[in-house]
N, C-alpha and C positions, 0 to 999 in steps of 0.2 A: 508509372509516373508518380512522383512524390507530391503530396499535397502541401499547402502552406502550413508552417508550424505555428500553432497558437501559442502566444506568450503565456507562460504559467506565472501569472501575476500574484503578488502578495494578497490582493483582495480575493482573487479566485481561490487560492489555497486556503485562505481563512474561511471562506464559505464552505469549502469542501470539508475541512476539519470540523466545522460547526455541524454540518449535516451528519457526519459520522457520530459525533457526540449525541445529537438528537436521537439517532436510531438506537444507539447503545442505551440511552435513557429509557426509551420505549421497551427495550428488551431487559431492563433492570440490570444492566451491566455497567461497571465502572471501568472506563478505558482511557487510553492515551491515543492520540491520532496525530500523524505526521504526514506532510507532503514534501517530497524532494523533487529537485529539478533533474534534467537529463544527466547531469554529472553526479547525482546522488547527494547533492548538497541540500541541507534543510532549508525549506522556504517558509513553512509554518508548522507550528506544533501547539497542541492543546492537551491538557490532562485534567480529567474530571476530579473533583474533590473526592478523596478517599480511594482513588485508583491505586493499584499495586505499584510498588516501587520499581519493579522490573519493567513495567509498561513503557516508560519513556525510551529506554534503550531498545527494547524489542520493537516498538512501533517504528522508530527511525530505521532500525536495521531491516525490518520487513519491507519497508519502502525502498531502501537501498538494494536489497536483494532483488526485488521485482524490477527495478530499473536496470540493474546490472545484467540480469539474465533475460530481460524482456519476456517474463513469464510470471503468472500469478504464483505466489508462494504455496498456495494449496496444491497446485499441480506439481510442485517440487517434492512433496511428501513421498509420493510413490517413486519418483525418479531418483531420489537420494536415499531410498531404502537400501539396506545391505546388499540386496540382490539386484538393485536398479542400475541403470546405465550411468547415473551420476552419484553412485555410492560414495559417501565421504565428503560430499560437497560442503556440508555444514562445518567441516573441520578446516576449510580453506578461507581465504579472504580475511585473515586475521580474526577469525571467529565471528565476523559480521553477518555471514549468510544464515538466514533463518528459513527452515524448510517445512513450515506449517502455516496454515491459512491466516490471512489478514493483510497480505501485501498484494497490490494490484498495479500493474503498469498502466500508464496513461499514454494512449496512442493518438497521434495526429497523422492521419494518413498512414504511411508506411514507416513512420518513425516513432520511437518511444521518447517522449519529451519530459517524463517525470513519472512519479508513482505515489501512491498513497499507502500508508501502513497503519494498522490499528492493532492494539494489544491490550489485554486486561480481562476480557471476557472468555467464554469458551471459544473454541475455534469457529464454531458456527456463528456466534455473536460477533466476533471480530470480522469475519467475512461479510456478514450482513452490514455492519457499520462501514466497512471499507467500500462496499457496493453502494451504499447511500452517498458516500463522497464521490464515487464514480458517476453517479447519476447527475450530480452538479456539473462535473466535467463534461458529460455527454450532451447536456443541453446548451452548452456554450457554443456560439457559432464557430465552425471550423475546427472543432476539437477531434473529430473522428470517432473511432470506436475502440473498445478494449475488451480483453477477455476477463471474465469474472473469476474470482477465487481468492 
């Protein structure tokens, strides 16, 4: 049975990217954070002052990858390895697929309705910041659950 889909509003996406930046700041990381909708279209983006120049592209693409494949990008690292079942994935999708941590899909019941992506810190810092954004999603009424990574 499918649950009602929660609207991924601009306000909710803004609160999610803010939570990601707050967590990154706590970890002393400079990151970019993005939230995309079910179609992979950007809903909200923030970049910390001094964050790396690759971060904006990677944050959006991590979110795009997570929503496209309905899996956390950290889980794709092993799957897309040379001996993995998805070897070479990162060479597809016009180069947009990112196969290291920082992208997490947003589930509403049985549907992926968006994703968050964070880039600029270590993989662990990016995952922690994306997880902080996920916590904002998880406390919203009707948003369901998601896998971390």
